[in-house]
C-alpha positions as CSV (number, residue, x, y, z in Angstrom):
1,M,8.0,32.9,-52.1
2,I,8.2,36.7,-52.5
3,I,10.6,38.3,-50.0
4,V,10.9,42.1,-49.7
5,T,12.6,44.4,-47.2
6,I,9.8,47.0,-47.4
7,D,6.4,46.8,-45.8
8,S,4.4,46.0,-49.0
9,V,4.8,44.1,-52.2
10,P,4.7,46.6,-55.1
11,G,1.7,45.8,-57.4
12,K,0.2,43.3,-54.9
13,E,-2.4,43.7,-52.2
14,I,-1.9,42.2,-48.8
15,K,-5.0,40.0,-48.2
16,E,-4.0,38.4,-44.9
17,L,-1.4,38.8,-42.2
18,K,0.0,35.4,-41.0
19,G,2.5,36.8,-38.5
20,F,6.1,36.8,-37.5
21,V,8.4,34.3,-39.1
22,R,12.1,33.6,-38.6
23,G,15.0,31.3,-39.4
24,G,18.4,31.1,-37.9
25,C,21.8,29.4,-38.4
26,I,24.9,29.2,-36.3
27,Q,27.9,28.5,-38.6
28,S,31.6,27.9,-38.1
29,K,34.6,26.9,-40.2
30,H,36.8,23.9,-39.6
31,I,40.2,24.4,-38.1
32,G,42.1,24.3,-41.5
33,K,40.1,27.1,-43.0
34,D,40.3,29.0,-39.7
35,I,44.1,28.8,-39.7
36,M,44.2,30.1,-43.3
37,A,41.9,32.9,-42.4
38,G,44.1,33.8,-39.4
39,L,47.1,34.0,-41.7
40,R,45.3,36.2,-44.1
41,T,44.7,38.8,-41.3
42,I,48.5,39.3,-41.2
43,V,48.8,40.3,-44.9
44,G,45.4,41.9,-45.2
45,G,42.7,41.5,-47.8
46,E,39.3,39.8,-47.9
47,I,39.0,36.7,-45.7
48,S,37.1,34.6,-48.3
49,E,36.7,31.7,-45.9
50,Y,34.5,33.8,-43.7
51,T,32.8,35.5,-46.6
52,E,31.7,32.0,-47.8
53,M,30.8,30.9,-44.3
54,M,28.5,34.0,-43.7
55,D,26.9,33.6,-47.2
56,E,26.1,30.0,-46.5
57,A,24.7,30.9,-43.1
58,R,22.5,33.7,-44.6
59,Q,21.1,31.3,-47.2
60,K,20.3,28.7,-44.6
61,A,18.6,31.3,-42.3
62,I,16.5,32.7,-45.2
63,G,15.5,29.1,-46.2
64,R,14.4,28.3,-42.7
65,M,12.4,31.6,-42.5
66,V,10.7,30.7,-45.8
67,D,9.9,27.2,-44.5
68,D,8.3,28.9,-41.4
69,A,6.2,31.2,-43.7
70,K,5.1,28.3,-45.9
71,S,4.0,26.3,-42.8
72,K,1.7,29.3,-41.9
73,G,0.2,29.3,-45.4
74,A,1.9,32.5,-46.6
75,N,3.1,33.3,-50.1
76,A,5.2,36.4,-49.2
77,I,7.4,37.8,-46.5
78,I,7.5,41.6,-46.0
79,G,9.9,43.7,-43.9
80,M,12.6,41.0,-44.1
81,K,15.7,41.7,-42.1
82,L,19.0,39.9,-41.3
83,Q,20.9,40.2,-38.1
84,S,24.2,38.6,-37.1
85,S,26.1,38.1,-33.9
86,A,29.1,36.2,-32.7
87,V,28.1,33.4,-30.4
88,M,31.6,32.2,-29.7
89,Q,35.1,32.5,-31.1
90,N,35.0,31.6,-34.9
91,A,31.2,31.0,-34.9
92,S,28.5,33.4,-36.0
93,E,24.7,33.4,-35.8
94,I,22.6,34.8,-38.6
95,I,18.9,35.4,-38.0
96,A,16.4,36.2,-40.9
97,Y,13.0,37.5,-39.8
98,G,10.0,39.2,-41.2
99,T,6.2,39.2,-41.4
100,A,4.4,36.5,-43.4
101,V,1.5,37.5,-45.5
102,I,-0.8,36.4,-48.3
103,V,-0.7,38.7,-51.3
104,E,-2.8,38.8,-54.5
């Protein structure tokens, strides 16, 4: 699956528009890693537990978006965007979305 953040695929022609596709994931860390992350805020630096959590959530959201595009018969996604939000304490939602197309 070709995924681009722009509205076309360089060197390819869009033959058919398949429509809006999306995938989402709400992710949290278990209490042990959450405690470690809390302690890290005292001394400063990167909170790697949350960096890993968000990376995992992004990969799941993109994978689900790709599955949505494949179910519509698309071979590319244009205009892909990621959006995140906090849904509750220590849990974040990532949404990946774009437009499914067929390119040649």
